[in-house]
Biopython code that builds the backbone (N, CA, C, O; Angstrom):
import numpy as np
from Bio.PDB.StructureBuilder import StructureBuilder

atoms = [
    (1, "UNK", "N", (-7.540, -61.803, 5.184)),
    (1, "UNK", "CA", (-7.835, -60.509, 4.505)),
    (1, "UNK", "C", (-8.626, -60.888, 3.290)),
    (1, "UNK", "O", (-8.308, -61.809, 2.538)),
    (2, "UNK", "N", (-9.823, -60.013, 3.126)),
    (2, "UNK", "CA", (-10.689, -60.207, 2.052)),
    (2, "UNK", "C", (-10.116, -59.627, 0.758)),
    (2, "UNK", "O", (-9.377, -58.642, 0.784)),
    (3, "UNK", "N", (-10.472, -60.260, -0.401)),
    (3, "UNK", "CA", (-10.006, -59.658, -1.660)),
    (3, "UNK", "C", (-10.705, -58.430, -1.881)),
    (3, "UNK", "O", (-11.935, -58.407, -1.843)),
    (4, "UNK", "N", (-9.990, -57.356, -2.120)),
    (4, "UNK", "CA", (-10.487, -56.120, -2.547)),
    (4, "UNK", "C", (-10.463, -55.858, -4.043)),
    (4, "UNK", "O", (-9.366, -55.870, -4.601)),
    (5, "UNK", "N", (-11.553, -55.625, -4.740)),
    (5, "UNK", "CA", (-11.567, -55.415, -6.078)),
    (5, "UNK", "C", (-11.579, -53.957, -6.362)),
    (5, "UNK", "O", (-12.356, -53.228, -5.745)),
    (6, "UNK", "N", (-10.726, -53.464, -7.303)),
    (6, "UNK", "CA", (-10.664, -52.076, -7.629)),
    (6, "UNK", "C", (-11.780, -51.801, -8.627)),
    (6, "UNK", "O", (-11.922, -52.539, -9.601)),
    (7, "UNK", "N", (-12.560, -50.778, -8.414)),
    (7, "UNK", "CA", (-13.578, -50.392, -9.359)),
    (7, "UNK", "C", (-12.914, -49.458, -10.420)),
    (7, "UNK", "O", (-12.259, -48.470, -10.087)),
    (8, "UNK", "N", (-13.114, -49.817, -11.671)),
    (8, "UNK", "CA", (-12.485, -49.075, -12.729)),
    (8, "UNK", "C", (-13.272, -47.676, -12.803)),
    (8, "UNK", "O", (-14.501, -47.626, -12.819)),
    (9, "UNK", "N", (-12.512, -46.640, -12.842)),
    (9, "UNK", "CA", (-13.154, -45.325, -12.966)),
    (9, "UNK", "C", (-13.048, -44.837, -14.356)),
    (9, "UNK", "O", (-11.921, -44.740, -14.842)),
    (10, "UNK", "N", (-14.053, -44.529, -15.033)),
    (10, "UNK", "CA", (-14.128, -44.080, -16.370)),
    (10, "UNK", "C", (-14.305, -42.548, -16.321)),
    (10, "UNK", "O", (-15.336, -41.994, -15.938)),
    (11, "UNK", "N", (-13.203, -41.933, -16.745)),
    (11, "UNK", "CA", (-13.212, -40.485, -16.619)),
    (11, "UNK", "C", (-14.234, -39.791, -17.660)),
    (11, "UNK", "O", (-14.497, -40.337, -18.732)),
    (12, "UNK", "N", (-14.746, -38.655, -17.308)),
    (12, "UNK", "CA", (-15.604, -37.950, -18.286)),
    (12, "UNK", "C", (-14.791, -37.334, -19.342)),
    (12, "UNK", "O", (-13.579, -37.197, -19.180)),
    (13, "UNK", "N", (-15.393, -36.949, -20.427)),
    (13, "UNK", "CA", (-14.707, -36.287, -21.550)),
    (13, "UNK", "C", (-15.093, -34.812, -21.550)),
    (13, "UNK", "O", (-16.011, -34.352, -20.871)),
    (14, "UNK", "N", (-14.300, -34.098, -22.386)),
    (14, "UNK", "CA", (-14.525, -32.677, -22.454)),
    (14, "UNK", "C", (-15.897, -32.424, -23.075)),
    (14, "UNK", "O", (-16.181, -33.011, -24.120)),
    (15, "UNK", "N", (-16.725, -31.630, -22.530)),
    (15, "UNK", "CA", (-18.090, -31.322, -23.060)),
    (15, "UNK", "C", (-19.127, -32.130, -22.231)),
    (15, "UNK", "O", (-20.295, -31.743, -22.260)),
    (16, "UNK", "N", (-18.800, -33.207, -21.503)),
    (16, "UNK", "CA", (-19.785, -33.914, -20.668)),
    (16, "UNK", "C", (-20.218, -33.022, -19.573)),
    (16, "UNK", "O", (-19.493, -32.166, -19.065)),
    (17, "UNK", "N", (-21.513, -33.282, -19.217)),
    (17, "UNK", "CA", (-22.125, -32.604, -17.991)),
    (17, "UNK", "C", (-21.999, -33.681, -16.855)),
    (17, "UNK", "O", (-22.351, -34.851, -17.001)),
    (18, "UNK", "N", (-21.457, -33.158, -15.703)),
    (18, "UNK", "CA", (-21.310, -34.068, -14.571)),
    (18, "UNK", "C", (-21.992, -33.496, -13.366)),
    (18, "UNK", "O", (-22.276, -32.300, -13.303)),
    (19, "UNK", "N", (-22.253, -34.348, -12.415)),
    (19, "UNK", "CA", (-22.961, -33.910, -11.226)),
    (19, "UNK", "C", (-22.075, -34.158, -10.013)),
    (19, "UNK", "O", (-21.491, -35.236, -9.906)),
    (20, "UNK", "N", (-21.954, -33.223, -9.116)),
    (20, "UNK", "CA", (-21.115, -33.543, -7.862)),
    (20, "UNK", "C", (-21.655, -32.507, -6.808)),
    (20, "UNK", "O", (-22.003, -31.376, -7.146)),
    (21, "UNK", "N", (-21.701, -32.944, -5.562)),
    (21, "UNK", "CA", (-22.103, -32.116, -4.448)),
    (21, "UNK", "C", (-23.449, -31.295, -4.761)),
    (21, "UNK", "O", (-23.547, -30.115, -4.425)),
    (22, "UNK", "N", (-24.373, -31.908, -5.352)),
    (22, "UNK", "CA", (-25.608, -31.376, -5.780)),
    (22, "UNK", "C", (-25.538, -30.147, -6.659)),
    (22, "UNK", "O", (-26.361, -29.234, -6.591)),
    (23, "UNK", "N", (-24.500, -30.175, -7.495)),
    (23, "UNK", "CA", (-24.192, -29.110, -8.396)),
    (23, "UNK", "C", (-23.915, -29.844, -9.830)),
    (23, "UNK", "O", (-23.639, -31.042, -9.885)),
    (24, "UNK", "N", (-24.006, -29.080, -10.888)),
    (24, "UNK", "CA", (-23.730, -29.593, -12.249)),
    (24, "UNK", "C", (-22.644, -28.854, -12.825)),
    (24, "UNK", "O", (-22.495, -27.689, -12.457)),
    (25, "UNK", "N", (-21.847, -29.358, -13.685)),
    (25, "UNK", "CA", (-20.779, -28.655, -14.366)),
    (25, "UNK", "C", (-20.529, -29.253, -15.681)),
    (25, "UNK", "O", (-20.784, -30.431, -15.929)),
    (26, "UNK", "N", (-19.985, -28.359, -16.589)),
    (26, "UNK", "CA", (-19.562, -28.856, -17.924)),
    (26, "UNK", "C", (-18.021, -29.042, -17.907)),
    (26, "UNK", "O", (-17.284, -28.111, -17.584)),
    (27, "UNK", "N", (-17.551, -30.261, -18.262)),
    (27, "UNK", "CA", (-16.130, -30.547, -18.243)),
    (27, "UNK", "C", (-15.449, -29.722, -19.371)),
    (27, "UNK", "O", (-15.797, -29.746, -20.552)),
    (28, "UNK", "N", (-14.410, -28.973, -18.837)),
    (28, "UNK", "CA", (-13.559, -28.265, -19.833)),
    (28, "UNK", "C", (-12.176, -28.849, -19.990)),
    (28, "UNK", "O", (-11.514, -28.561, -20.987)),
    (29, "UNK", "N", (-11.699, -29.668, -19.042)),
    (29, "UNK", "CA", (-10.389, -30.206, -19.228)),
    (29, "UNK", "C", (-10.339, -31.480, -18.368)),
    (29, "UNK", "O", (-10.861, -31.491, -17.253)),
    (30, "UNK", "N", (-9.692, -32.588, -18.897)),
    (30, "UNK", "CA", (-9.573, -33.849, -18.150)),
    (30, "UNK", "C", (-8.094, -34.030, -17.799)),
    (30, "UNK", "O", (-7.205, -34.092, -18.648)),
    (31, "UNK", "N", (-7.899, -34.112, -16.435)),
    (31, "UNK", "CA", (-6.538, -34.405, -15.920)),
    (31, "UNK", "C", (-6.329, -35.869, -15.547)),
    (31, "UNK", "O", (-7.250, -36.665, -15.734)),
    (32, "UNK", "N", (-5.283, -36.225, -15.081)),
    (32, "UNK", "CA", (-5.043, -37.654, -14.712)),
    (32, "UNK", "C", (-5.910, -38.139, -13.623)),
    (32, "UNK", "O", (-6.333, -39.294, -13.677)),
    (33, "UNK", "N", (-6.238, -37.299, -12.556)),
    (33, "UNK", "CA", (-7.023, -37.638, -11.371)),
    (33, "UNK", "C", (-8.315, -36.897, -11.150)),
    (33, "UNK", "O", (-9.109, -37.161, -10.247)),
    (34, "UNK", "N", (-8.464, -35.917, -12.077)),
    (34, "UNK", "CA", (-9.582, -34.976, -11.866)),
    (34, "UNK", "C", (-10.017, -34.329, -13.201)),
    (34, "UNK", "O", (-9.392, -34.513, -14.246)),
    (35, "UNK", "N", (-11.131, -33.558, -13.106)),
    (35, "UNK", "CA", (-11.631, -32.709, -14.197)),
    (35, "UNK", "C", (-11.812, -31.272, -13.767)),
    (35, "UNK", "O", (-12.032, -30.945, -12.601)),
    (36, "UNK", "N", (-11.704, -30.437, -14.778)),
    (36, "UNK", "CA", (-11.944, -29.071, -14.423)),
    (36, "UNK", "C", (-13.294, -28.721, -15.108)),
    (36, "UNK", "O", (-13.455, -28.875, -16.318)),
    (37, "UNK", "N", (-14.254, -28.242, -14.279)),
    (37, "UNK", "CA", (-15.619, -28.022, -14.701)),
    (37, "UNK", "C", (-16.068, -26.605, -14.561)),
    (37, "UNK", "O", (-15.719, -25.915, -13.603)),
    (38, "UNK", "N", (-16.875, -26.153, -15.559)),
    (38, "UNK", "CA", (-17.519, -24.781, -15.492)),
    (38, "UNK", "C", (-18.800, -24.977, -14.805)),
    (38, "UNK", "O", (-19.618, -25.795, -15.225)),
    (39, "UNK", "N", (-18.996, -24.287, -13.808)),
    (39, "UNK", "CA", (-20.245, -24.513, -13.000)),
    (39, "UNK", "C", (-21.203, -23.401, -13.245)),
    (39, "UNK", "O", (-22.250, -23.407, -12.596)),
    (40, "UNK", "N", (-20.975, -22.439, -14.108)),
    (40, "UNK", "CA", (-21.855, -21.353, -14.461)),
    (40, "UNK", "C", (-23.166, -21.878, -15.152)),
    (40, "UNK", "O", (-24.058, -21.071, -15.414)),
    (41, "UNK", "N", (-23.303, -23.187, -15.447)),
    (41, "UNK", "CA", (-24.526, -23.722, -16.093)),
    (41, "UNK", "C", (-25.624, -23.969, -15.102)),
    (41, "UNK", "O", (-26.763, -24.291, -15.440)),
    (42, "UNK", "N", (-25.218, -23.798, -13.828)),
    (42, "UNK", "CA", (-26.233, -23.993, -12.759)),
    (42, "UNK", "C", (-27.209, -22.758, -12.779)),
    (42, "UNK", "O", (-26.755, -21.622, -12.922)),
    (43, "UNK", "N", (-28.554, -22.995, -12.634)),
    (43, "UNK", "CA", (-29.445, -21.874, -12.628)),
    (43, "UNK", "C", (-29.223, -20.960, -11.469)),
    (43, "UNK", "O", (-29.489, -19.764, -11.584)),
    (44, "UNK", "N", (-28.747, -21.457, -10.353)),
    (44, "UNK", "CA", (-28.613, -20.518, -9.197)),
    (44, "UNK", "C", (-27.163, -20.038, -9.018)),
    (44, "UNK", "O", (-26.804, -19.583, -7.931)),
    (45, "UNK", "N", (-26.398, -20.122, -9.968)),
    (45, "UNK", "CA", (-24.903, -19.884, -9.837)),
    (45, "UNK", "C", (-24.811, -18.403, -9.385)),
    (45, "UNK", "O", (-23.950, -18.127, -8.549)),
    (46, "UNK", "N", (-25.558, -17.498, -9.827)),
    (46, "UNK", "CA", (-25.348, -16.104, -9.497)),
    (46, "UNK", "C", (-25.799, -15.898, -7.921)),
    (46, "UNK", "O", (-25.362, -14.924, -7.309)),
    (47, "UNK", "N", (-26.573, -16.719, -7.364)),
    (47, "UNK", "CA", (-26.966, -16.513, -5.994)),
    (47, "UNK", "C", (-25.736, -17.012, -5.061)),
    (47, "UNK", "O", (-25.708, -16.589, -3.905)),
    (48, "UNK", "N", (-24.797, -17.825, -5.474)),
    (48, "UNK", "CA", (-23.760, -18.145, -4.653)),
    (48, "UNK", "C", (-22.460, -17.427, -4.994)),
    (48, "UNK", "O", (-22.179, -17.165, -6.163)),
    (49, "UNK", "N", (-21.686, -17.117, -3.998)),
    (49, "UNK", "CA", (-20.387, -16.498, -4.278)),
    (49, "UNK", "C", (-19.367, -17.526, -4.501)),
    (49, "UNK", "O", (-18.715, -17.980, -3.560)),
    (50, "UNK", "N", (-19.197, -17.928, -5.778)),
    (50, "UNK", "CA", (-18.273, -18.996, -6.159)),
    (50, "UNK", "C", (-17.495, -18.654, -7.327)),
    (50, "UNK", "O", (-17.899, -17.767, -8.079)),
    (51, "UNK", "N", (-16.394, -19.286, -7.555)),
    (51, "UNK", "CA", (-15.679, -19.124, -8.791)),
    (51, "UNK", "C", (-16.356, -19.903, -9.936)),
    (51, "UNK", "O", (-17.153, -20.822, -9.749)),
    (52, "UNK", "N", (-15.979, -19.468, -11.081)),
    (52, "UNK", "CA", (-16.727, -19.999, -12.391)),
    (52, "UNK", "C", (-16.330, -21.449, -12.593)),
    (52, "UNK", "O", (-17.142, -22.231, -13.088)),
    (53, "UNK", "N", (-15.072, -21.855, -12.218)),
    (53, "UNK", "CA", (-14.655, -23.179, -12.432)),
    (53, "UNK", "C", (-14.142, -23.790, -11.178)),
    (53, "UNK", "O", (-13.746, -23.087, -10.249)),
    (54, "UNK", "N", (-14.144, -25.163, -11.134)),
    (54, "UNK", "CA", (-13.627, -25.914, -10.030)),
    (54, "UNK", "C", (-13.081, -27.194, -10.478)),
    (54, "UNK", "O", (-13.321, -27.613, -11.610)),
    (55, "UNK", "N", (-12.313, -27.873, -9.590)),
    (55, "UNK", "CA", (-11.616, -29.071, -9.925)),
    (55, "UNK", "C", (-12.428, -30.116, -9.091)),
    (55, "UNK", "O", (-12.797, -29.894, -7.938)),
    (56, "UNK", "N", (-12.680, -31.306, -9.789)),
    (56, "UNK", "CA", (-13.383, -32.419, -9.157)),
    (56, "UNK", "C", (-12.641, -33.708, -9.394)),
    (56, "UNK", "O", (-12.281, -33.997, -10.536)),
    (57, "UNK", "N", (-12.399, -34.488, -8.380)),
    (57, "UNK", "CA", (-11.680, -35.731, -8.497)),
    (57, "UNK", "C", (-12.642, -36.748, -9.308)),
    (57, "UNK", "O", (-13.866, -36.633, -9.239)),
    (58, "UNK", "N", (-12.082, -37.639, -9.994)),
    (58, "UNK", "CA", (-12.853, -38.567, -10.772)),
    (58, "UNK", "C", (-13.764, -39.416, -9.861)),
    (58, "UNK", "O", (-14.814, -39.899, -10.284)),
    (59, "UNK", "N", (-13.353, -39.572, -8.676)),
    (59, "UNK", "CA", (-14.173, -40.457, -7.740)),
    (59, "UNK", "C", (-15.419, -39.720, -7.211)),
    (59, "UNK", "O", (-16.293, -40.345, -6.612)),
    (60, "UNK", "N", (-15.508, -38.332, -7.439)),
    (60, "UNK", "CA", (-16.403, -37.517, -6.748)),
    (60, "UNK", "C", (-17.534, -37.081, -7.709)),
    (60, "UNK", "O", (-18.408, -36.347, -7.246)),
    (61, "UNK", "N", (-17.594, -37.437, -8.911)),
    (61, "UNK", "CA", (-18.724, -36.952, -9.767)),
    (61, "UNK", "C", (-19.388, -38.181, -10.508)),
    (61, "UNK", "O", (-18.912, -39.316, -10.498)),
    (62, "UNK", "N", (-20.550, -37.803, -11.150)),
    (62, "UNK", "CA", (-21.222, -38.849, -11.921)),
    (62, "UNK", "C", (-21.518, -38.194, -13.250)),
    (62, "UNK", "O", (-21.876, -37.016, -13.226)),
    (63, "UNK", "N", (-21.421, -38.755, -14.284)),
    (63, "UNK", "CA", (-21.614, -38.322, -15.639)),
    (63, "UNK", "C", (-23.193, -38.304, -15.861)),
    (63, "UNK", "O", (-23.792, -39.374, -15.753)),
    (64, "UNK", "N", (-23.849, -37.219, -16.146)),
    (64, "UNK", "CA", (-25.222, -37.231, -16.420)),
    (64, "UNK", "C", (-25.606, -36.968, -17.792)),
    (64, "UNK", "O", (-26.749, -37.225, -18.170)),
    (65, "UNK", "N", (-24.662, -36.435, -18.625)),
    (65, "UNK", "CA", (-24.928, -36.196, -20.056)),
    (65, "UNK", "C", (-23.583, -36.228, -20.816)),
    (65, "UNK", "O", (-22.668, -35.456, -20.529)),
    (66, "UNK", "N", (-23.504, -37.107, -21.750)),
    (66, "UNK", "CA", (-22.309, -37.202, -22.567)),
    (66, "UNK", "C", (-22.272, -36.158, -23.775)),
    (66, "UNK", "O", (-23.310, -35.818, -24.343)),
    (67, "UNK", "N", (-21.147, -35.722, -24.096)),
    (67, "UNK", "CA", (-21.082, -34.842, -25.221)),
    (67, "UNK", "C", (-21.161, -35.532, -26.560)),
    (67, "UNK", "O", (-21.114, -34.872, -27.598)),
]
sb = StructureBuilder()
sb.init_structure("model")
sb.init_model(0)
sb.init_chain("A")
sb.init_seg("    ")
for serial, (resi, resn, name, xyz) in enumerate(atoms, 1):
    if name == "N":
        sb.init_residue(resn, " ", resi, " ")
    sb.init_atom(name, np.array(xyz, "f"), 0.0, 1.0, " ", f" {name:<3s}", serial, name[0])
structure = sb.get_structure()
């Protein structure tokens, strides 16, 4: 069995801008395994029928701007 190394996941902080699923969001709350993000910052938010906030697992986003 090959040695599997765990990649350390550094969670975003409140106020950071993250990218996930071709969308951007501003982190409002950091949980143990996920963040709650406000996705109304997207230019095309009004064109989609979506809720204003969503939950994203730490493994599923990339930090693009730190607060």
